[in-house]
C-alpha positions in Angstrom: -7.1 -19.2 -3.6 -10.4 -18.5 -5.6 -11.6 -15.5 -8.3 -15.0 -14.6 -7.2 -15.0 -12.1 -9.7 -14.9 -11.2 -12.6 -16.3 -14.7 -13.4 -14.4 -16.3 -14.9 -15.4 -19.1 -18.2 -16.2 -22.6 -17.5 -13.5 -24.3 -18.2 -15.8 -26.2 -21.3 -15.7 -22.3 -22.6 -11.4 -21.8 -22.1 -8.7 -23.4 -21.8 -7.5 -23.0 -18.2 -5.2 -20.6 -17.5 -3.1 -19.5 -14.4 -4.0 -16.5 -13.7 -8.1 -17.7 -14.1 -8.8 -20.2 -12.4 -11.6 -21.4 -12.0 -15.0 -20.4 -9.3 -14.9 -23.7 -7.6 -11.1 -24.1 -7.6 -10.1 -23.3 -3.9 -6.2 -23.9 -3.3 -3.0 -21.9 -2.5 -2.0 -19.5 -5.9 1.9 -18.9 -7.1 2.9 -15.2 -6.8 3.0 -15.1 -9.9 -0.6 -15.2 -10.4 -1.1 -12.8 -7.5 1.3 -11.1 -9.4 -0.4 -10.7 -12.6 -4.2 -10.2 -10.4 -2.2 -7.4 -8.6 -0.6 -6.0 -11.5 -0.2 -2.5 -11.8 -2.8 -0.6 -14.5 -0.8 0.8 -17.7 -1.7 4.2 -16.5 1.1 4.0 -14.1 3.8 5.4 -14.9 2.3 7.0 -18.2 3.4 10.5 -19.0 5.2 11.2 -15.1 1.8 10.0 -13.8 1.7 8.1 -10.0 -1.4 5.3 -9.5 -1.8 5.7 -5.9 -3.4 1.9 -4.4 -3.9 1.4 -0.1 -3.7 -1.9 1.2 -5.6 -1.9 4.0 -7.9 -4.6 6.6 -10.9 -4.8 8.1 -13.1 -7.0 10.7 -16.3 -7.7 9.4 -17.3 -4.6 12.6 -14.7 -2.0 10.2 -12.0 -1.6 13.4 -8.9 -1.3 11.0 -7.0 -3.1 13.8 -6.6 -4.2 17.5 -4.4 -3.2 20.4 -3.7 -1.2 17.7 -2.0 -4.0 15.9 -3.5 -4.9 12.2 -1.6 -8.0 12.2 -4.5 -9.3 14.4 -6.6 -9.4 11.8 -4.7 -10.7 9.0 -4.3 -14.4 8.1 -1.3 -15.7 6.2 -3.3 -15.7 2.4 -3.7 -11.8 3.7 0.2 -11.9 4.1 0.9 -13.3 0.9 -1.4 -10.7 -0.7 0.7 -7.9 1.8 4.2 -9.1 0.0 2.4 -9.7 -3.6 1.6 -5.4 -3.8 5.2 -4.3 -1.7 6.6 -7.2 -4.2 5.2 -4.9 -7.5 6.0 -1.3 -6.4 8.3 1.7 -6.2 7.6 2.8 -2.9 5.4 1.5 0.0 3.8 5.3 1.3 3.1 5.0 5.4 2.4 7.1 8.3 5.0 8.3 10.8 2.7 6.9 13.0 2.4 3.9 12.1 5.8 3.7 11.7 5.9 3.7 15.0 3.1 1.0 16.1 3.6 -0.8 13.3 7.0 -1.5 13.7 8.0 -0.5 10.5 11.7 -2.3 9.1 13.1 -2.0 5.4 11.6 -3.9 2.8 13.0 -6.9 1.7 14.1 -8.0 -2.1 12.6 -10.9 -2.6 13.2 -13.4 -5.8 10.6 -13.9 -6.6 9.9 -11.0 -7.4 13.8 -10.6 -9.0 12.8 -10.5 -12.9 9.9 -9.0 -12.8 10.8 -6.1 -11.1 14.5 -5.6 -13.0 12.3 -6.2 -16.2 10.5 -3.1 -15.1 13.9 -0.9 -14.2 13.1 -1.2 -10.8 15.5 -1.1 -7.5 15.8 -4.9 -5.9 13.5 -4.1 -3.0 10.3 -0.7 -2.8 11.8 2.3 -1.6 9.7 3.1 2.3 8.5 6.5 1.8 7.6 8.0 5.1 5.0 11.4 5.6 6.1 13.1 8.0 5.5 16.2 8.9 7.7 16.8 12.7 9.7 14.0 11.9 9.6 12.8 15.5 11.0 9.7 14.0 13.8 7.6 16.0 16.8 7.3 13.3 18.3 4.6 14.5 16.1 2.1 13.6 16.9 -0.6 10.9 14.1 1.3 8.7 17.0 4.1 8.6 20.4 2.6 9.2 20.0 -1.4 6.9 17.7 -0.5 4.5 18.5 -2.2 0.5 17.6 1.4 -0.6 17.4 5.2 1.4 14.4 5.6 3.0 12.2 8.9 1.9 10.6 11.8 4.6 8.8 13.5 3.2 7.8 16.3 5.0 6.7 20.3 5.2 9.3 23.0 3.9 9.5 24.4 7.1 10.1 21.0 8.8 12.2 21.1 12.6 15.4 21.8 10.6 17.3 19.4 13.6 15.3 16.5 13.0 15.6 17.3 8.7 19.6 17.1 9.7 19.3 13.9 11.2 16.7 11.8 9.2 19.9 12.7 6.5 22.8 12.0 8.9 20.7 8.4 8.9 20.9 7.7 5.7 17.6 8.9 4.7 16.2 11.8 1.4 14.6 13.8 2.5 11.6 15.2 -0.1 9.1 18.7 0.3 5.9 17.9 -0.4 4.5 20.9 1.5 4.3 24.3 2.7 4.9 25.7 6.4 5.4 22.7 8.3 2.4 19.9 6.6 2.9 17.8 4.1 0.4 18.6 1.5 -1.1 14.7 0.4 -2.3 15.7 -2.4 1.7 16.7 -3.2 3.1 13.4 -2.7 2.2 11.6 -5.2 3.9 13.5 -7.6 6.7 14.2 -5.5 7.5 10.8 -5.8 6.6 10.9 -9.0 9.4 12.6 -9.7 12.3 10.8 -8.4 10.9 8.0 -11.3 8.7 6.5 -7.8 5.2 6.3 -9.6 3.5 2.4 -8.9 2.5 3.8 -5.2 1.7 1.6 -2.5 0.1 2.9 1.0 -1.1 0.6 4.0 -2.2 3.7 6.8 -2.6 4.6 8.4 -6.6 5.2 8.5 -5.4 9.2 8.7 -3.0 9.4 5.5 -5.0 6.9 4.0 -8.0 9.6 4.4 -5.7 12.1 2.8 -5.1 11.0 0.2 -9.1 9.9 -0.4 -10.4 13.9 0.5 -7.0 15.3 -1.5 -8.5 13.0 -4.7 -5.6 11.4 -5.4 -6.1 7.8 -4.3 -6.7 5.5 -7.5 -7.1 2.2 -5.9 -8.1 0.3 -2.9 -6.8 -2.9 -2.5 -8.9 -4.3 1.1 -9.1 -7.5 3.3 -12.6 -7.9 4.7 -11.1 -10.3 7.8 -14.2 -13.0 8.8 -13.9 -11.9 12.5 -15.7 -9.4 14.8 -13.6 -7.0 16.8 -15.8 -4.4 18.9 -13.7 -1.4 20.5 -13.6 1.8 19.4 -10.9 0.7 16.4 -10.8 3.6 12.9 -12.1 3.0 10.4 -9.7 1.9 7.8 -10.2 6.0 6.6 -10.2 8.6 8.9 -10.4 11.9 8.6 -11.1 14.6 6.6 -15.0 14.4 5.6 -15.9 14.9 1.7 -18.5 17.0 0.9 -19.5 13.7 -2.0 -18.8 10.9 -1.5 -16.3 9.2 -3.7 -17.6 7.0 -6.3 -15.6 3.2 -6.7 -15.3 0.1 -8.7 -14.9 -3.4 -7.8 -12.6 -4.5 -10.2 -11.4 -8.2 -8.6 -12.6 -9.9 -6.0 -11.0 -13.1 -4.3 -11.4 -15.2 -1.5 -9.5 -17.7 0.5 -11.0 -19.1 4.4 -13.5 -16.5 4.7 -11.5 -13.9 4.2 -12.0 -11.5 0.7 -9.8 -9.6 -1.2 -11.2 -7.0 -3.1 -9.9 -4.3 -5.5 -11.9 -1.1 -6.2 -10.7 1.2 -8.5 -11.8 5.1 -8.4 -13.8 6.0 -11.4 
């Protein structure tokens, strides 16, 4: 992996640093180096405010998945970034449809991040927080029965009472983030922040990400561009309500490995 942006200083101008390998250096980065490269900004948690970042992968022709799953667009380097982003997060926010399609399992504790998480007062693994209006979920799955930390379900105030009861019986924590049956995406970060979960990572899917973007609460986008052409009619990484004016983001960093580009964009 090598850093393309920000362009590091030539080795003759500055001593080598694990977090700033030279432009020409192409090697496998240690997890600690990736953790520094993807560290949450100081704004995360400041004044109880959440920072919501998204991690998505896209093919060259804009497909967010192939045959309904993102894994065919991924790579070993992408999975290292994926694991790093999870290792840094308080909570992983995901839509119910993505849970069903991707076969979500509980986040696991990783020794490489144990000291870093303990120093920040984080649990051993990030909470999985599922956004679901109808709670049409299989509560017998390990995601509910075997998590290191209880899974959270975010739903509306008028969610089906029997499904709420089933979620709680399975050990999930149910939080209200909207009036009526629907979840208000603008309320999701504040509801999780009230639980002390301020470093948020969403892995989609595209519809949930579109809702967060339209609500103006997406702070950061980590996008992997895969050197693949998928064809077909797959969704883009963002799918949902249109925005009156496209929202501007600024490039924060760009890494490359094996033709895959790993970008980070911050909302202006």
